[in-house]
C-alpha positions in Angstrom: 220.4 70.7 62.4 219.1 68.0 64.6 221.2 66.2 67.2 220.0 62.7 67.7 220.9 60.2 70.4 221.6 56.9 68.6 223.1 54.5 71.1 222.1 51.4 69.2 221.2 50.0 65.8 217.7 48.6 65.2 219.1 45.1 65.6 220.6 45.9 69.0 217.6 47.9 70.2 215.4 44.8 70.7 217.8 43.3 73.3 218.0 46.7 75.0 214.3 47.3 75.5 213.5 49.9 78.1 217.0 51.2 78.3 215.8 54.7 77.2 217.9 54.9 74.1 217.1 55.2 70.4 218.6 53.7 67.3 220.6 55.2 64.5 218.0 53.9 62.0 215.2 55.6 64.0 217.1 58.9 63.6 217.5 58.3 59.8 213.7 57.7 59.5 213.0 61.0 61.2 215.5 62.7 59.0 214.0 61.2 55.8 210.4 62.1 56.9 210.8 65.6 58.2 212.1 68.8 56.8 215.5 68.5 58.3 218.6 69.9 56.6 221.2 67.9 58.6 221.4 65.5 61.5 224.3 64.6 63.8 223.9 61.2 65.6 225.7 61.1 68.9 226.0 59.1 72.1 227.1 55.8 70.5 227.4 52.5 72.3 230.8 52.5 74.2 231.7 49.2 72.5 231.4 50.8 69.0 234.8 51.2 67.4 235.9 53.8 64.9 235.9 51.1 62.2 232.3 50.2 63.1 231.3 53.9 63.0 233.0 54.1 59.5 231.0 51.1 58.3 227.7 52.6 59.7 228.5 56.0 58.2 228.8 54.6 54.8 225.2 53.4 55.0 223.7 56.8 56.0 222.1 59.3 53.6 223.8 62.6 52.8 223.1 65.1 55.5 223.4 62.5 58.4 226.7 62.2 60.1 227.9 60.2 63.1 229.7 62.4 65.6 233.0 61.4 67.2 235.4 62.7 69.8 237.3 65.7 68.4 234.8 65.9 65.5 235.3 68.7 63.0 233.1 69.6 60.0 
């Protein structure tokens, strides 16, 4: 299990250069290119709603999940 900090999407990251955060897609690329069984992406942008997280989750490969407050597996 890898816990990944994914504050932004790749599209948002360009406008947030040098903020010290990574993107969800960067985490997915690491997941797909390493021998990782599962990944939890956390520390989302505070403006991201649950509906937005649901939309993003639907695009992620199996084994990658977006964490949430009061998350349960």
